C-alpha positions in Angstrom: 50.2 -55.5 -143.2 49.4 -52.8 -146.3 49.7 -54.0 -150.0 53.1 -52.7 -150.6 54.5 -54.2 -147.6 52.7 -57.6 -148.6 54.5 -57.5 -152.4 57.9 -56.4 -150.9 57.8 -59.6 -148.3 56.5 -61.9 -151.5 59.6 -60.6 -153.5 61.8 -60.9 -150.5 60.9 -64.2 -149.9 61.3 -65.6 -153.6 65.0 -63.9 -153.8 66.5 -64.5 -150.2 67.1 -68.1 -149.5 68.8 -67.3 -146.0 65.1 -65.9 -145.0 63.5 -68.9 -146.5 65.5 -71.3 -144.6 64.9 -69.3 -141.5 61.5 -69.4 -142.1 61.5 -72.8 -142.6 63.2 -73.7 -139.4 60.8 -71.3 -137.1 58.9 -73.6 -134.7 56.1 -71.5 -134.2 54.5 -68.2 -135.6 55.7 -66.1 -133.1 59.5 -67.1 -134.2 58.2 -66.6 -138.0 57.1 -62.8 -137.0 60.1 -62.1 -135.4 62.2 -63.2 -138.1 60.3 -61.7 -140.8 60.3 -58.2 -138.4 64.3 -58.7 -138.2 64.4 -58.8 -142.0 62.5 -55.3 -142.1 59.0 -55.8 -142.4 56.6 -54.5 -139.8 54.1 -57.5 -139.6 52.0 -59.1 -136.6 50.7 -62.8 -136.6 47.3 -61.5 -137.8 48.9 -60.1 -140.9 50.5 -63.8 -141.1 46.9 -65.2 -140.7 44.9 -62.9 -142.5 47.6 -63.2 -145.7 47.9 -67.3 -145.6 46.6 -67.7 -148.6 48.6 -64.9 -150.4 51.7 -66.0 -148.6 51.1 -69.9 -148.9 52.0 -70.3 -152.7 55.3 -68.5 -152.4 56.3 -70.8 -150.0 58.4 -73.8 -150.5 57.0 -75.4 -147.4 54.5 -75.8 -145.4 53.9 -74.9 -141.6 52.0 -77.3 -139.6 51.2 -74.5 -137.0 49.6 -71.9 -139.0 
């Protein structure tokens, strides 16, 4: 994931309560990736795992599976 994509995703997570709620309900990493792709971001499971420390502080919840 490019730096620009990551920054755009973080901004979207901060401002989009609907996306946050959907991601909170995600049962696994595959579901989370699908939801973020539906929101217009080109991401992979690897992107989530690689950027976990950067994405994590912007989330108001913790996934047990990531």
